[in-house]
N, C-alpha and C positions, 0 to 999 in steps of 0.2 A: 439610266442615262439622264443627265441634266440638259434639258433642251434650252439652248442658248442663242440669243440674237445679238448682233453687233450694230451699233449706231455709228455712222461714220466709217463704214467698211471699206471705202475707197481710199482713205488716207494712209499715210505710211504706218501709223500705229494700228489702224483698223485692219490693214492687210496682215500684219503680224498676229493680231488677235485671231483672225479667221484661220490662218495657217496653223496656229497652236491648238485651236479648238478642233480642227479637223484631225489633228494628230493625237488628240487626247482619247483615252479609252473610256472615260466616264462622262464625257460631254459630247453633244452633237449639235451641229449648227442647223438652226431651223429658220433663221431670218437674217437679213442684212439690209441696212438702209443707208441712204445718202441724201443730201439736200437736193431739192428739185433743181433741174438745170445742169447738174454736174454731168460730165461725160461718162460716168461709171454706171448710170442708170441702165438696167437691162443686161449688164454683164454678169457672167457667172462669177460669184464671189471667190470660189476656189481657184479658178484660172487667174483672176486678177491678183490673187495673193501669191501666185507662183506655185500653186499646188495643182492637183488634178481637178477636173470638173467635179463639182459637188451637187449640181442641180439647184442651187439656191441663187436666184437672180437678185441683184441689188435693186431695191425699189425706193421710190420717193414717198411711198405710202407707209407711214410708220405703223399704223394699225395692222396693215397686211404683214409687215415684218415681224410683229410681235404676237400674232394671233395664236401661234402654237408654242410660245416660249414660256419657260419657267423662270428664266433670268435674262437680263440684258446688260451688256457692257457698253459704256459710253465714254470715249475719250475725245469726243468732238468739242468744239468751242462754241457752237451755236445753240441757243434755246435749250440749255441743259435742264432747267427747271420744268419747262413745258413738256419735254420728252420724258422726264422722270415721272411727272404726273400721269402721262399716258400709260407708261409702263406699269406703274403701281395700280392704276385703274383696271388693267388687264390681269392683275394678280402676279406680276413678275417681281422678283427681287431685282435690285439695281446696283451695279458696280460702276462708280463714277470716278474716272481718272482725270477729269478736266481740272485745270489749274485756274487760279485767279477768280474763284467764286466770291461773290460779294457777301457782306454780312446778311443782307436780305435773302440771298440764295441759301445760305446756311440755315437761317431761321425757317425758311420754307421746308427744307429737308428735315429739320427737327419736327416740324408740324406733321409732315407726312409719316415720319417714323412713329410719332405719338398716336397717329390714327391707325397704325397697324402695318406700315410698310417695313420691309427689311432692306436696308441700304448700307453699302460700304462706300465711303468717299475718302479719297486720299490724294494728296498732291503728287505722290509718287508711289507706285505699286511695287517697286523693286524690294525684294527681301533684304538685300544688302543696304539699301538706303534707309529702310526702316530700322535696321540694326544701327545705322549711323545716327538716326534720331535718338535712339536709346542711349548710345554712347555719348552723344553730345549732352544730353540731359545729365548723365552721371558725371561727366567731366566738368561741366559748368558748375554743378553743385559742389563737387569736391574741391575744385581749384579756387573758387570764389573770386572776389573782386580784385585780388592781386594780379590776376592774369587778364590782359587785354584780349578781347575776342574780335576776330575778323573772319568774315565768310566770303569766299570767292566761288562763283559758279561760271561755267563755260558751256555754251550750247552752239549748235549749228547756226549758220548765217540766215536761215529762214525762220527761226523762232520769232514769234510775234510779240510775246510779253517779256518784260524784264522788271525786276529780277524773276527768276523761275519760282514757281510755287514751292519747290523743294527748298530753295534757299530762304524763302520767306518763312517756311516752317522751321528751319534750323534756327533762324533768328528769333522766332517766337519762343522756341524751346529754351534758348540761351537766356532770353529776357526773363522768362518765368522763373528759371532756376536761380537767377540773380536778383529777383525782385525789381526788374526794370520794366519799362513800357516800350512796346514796339514803336508806337506812334511818336514818342518823345525822344527815345534814346538810340534808335537805329539811324545811322548816317549812310546815305546812298552815295558812295563815291566822295572824292575830295578834289578840290581845285582851288588854286590860288593860295593866298595867305590865310589859311583857316585856323591858324594857331595850334598850340600843342593839343594832342589828343587828351580828352577828358577821361577820367577813370570809369565813367559810367557808359560811354558810348560804345556801340557795337557797329563795326563797319560792314557794309554789304555791297559787293561789287559784282557786276555782270559783264561777262566777256562773250563775244559772238564771233564765230569764224568757222569756215570749212564745213565739215560734216560731223562735228562732234555730237555724239548722242546725248551726253550729259556728264559733266564732271562737277563735283562739289567738294570743297575743302573747308573745314572749320579749323582756324588757327587760335591756339591759346598761347599767348606770349607774355613772358615776364622777364625780369632781370636775370640773365644767365642761362635761360633755357626757353625752348619753344616746343609745344606739342601740337602736331597736326593730325587731324582725322580726315581721311580722304576716301571718297568712293568715285570710281570711274566706270561708266557704263559703255560697253563697246557694241552692244546690240540691243535693239528694242525688245528682243525676246525676253529680257529680264523683267520688263514691265508687264508683258503679256503673261508670263508665268505667274507673277504675283496676282494679276487680275483673275486668272483661272482659280488660284487658291481662294480668292475672295468669293467667287461664285460657289465653290464647294462649301465654304464656311457658312454662307447664307442659306444653303439648302437645309440646314438643320438648326439655324439660329432662331432665337425668339425675335419678334418685331423690335426694331430699334435702329438707331443711327450709329454705325461703327466706323472704325478706321483700320488701317493695316496693323497697327499695334495690337488691336483686338484679334485680328485674323491670325497673327503670328504668336499670340500669347506673350507679348512683351510687357504687358501692363502688370 
């Protein structure tokens, strides 16, 4: 059994992670943490997740949550690098599903991996989305510059960041395949007299509304035809399932910094 802890266990994603770990035959929940001052502290993680009581109380003490863990899953938005350092120091592998990590954050994760840590970090843990990444790369390479690329994402009205980390990753993939620069060639929305679309630009558009878990579409359009690659998530369990696959992958992986393309053998 892989002893697993969840950081951010009181959030919507954290609860689905807890529920899926409790249902797994090869993983066991040994710890659950939340930020100090949240109303979830002291609650049974299983009951909060909508499952049976599991005896694991949510704590604000990260060291306590991790003391018996082999692996930690973190989808929270706060202090990601600090919590990863703590997990690595306790000998845990780390699965990070937090979006919008900075270049400095990525560099620190690389440093930790070089020092012997086992880490999977991905903007989206969904198996289907990671296949979408793969297909986007293939399509952008094959279709080339004759096809305009536009990316549209939609999420629930409580999502704090825009565009989504998944949409950013899709744009990065398309840019790399076409020899473009994300910083220079991606256009975030359009308003007013912006002029005709250039051949190089990639449009990136964020929509927010309702309880949408996550929709992403990559459009390749040229004269006479249009190709659309779309993934729609209807449950957060798709992300939890991928995260659990990442935990299993790291259990036998060499030290290093990985992504879900590595986990799913899509590289």
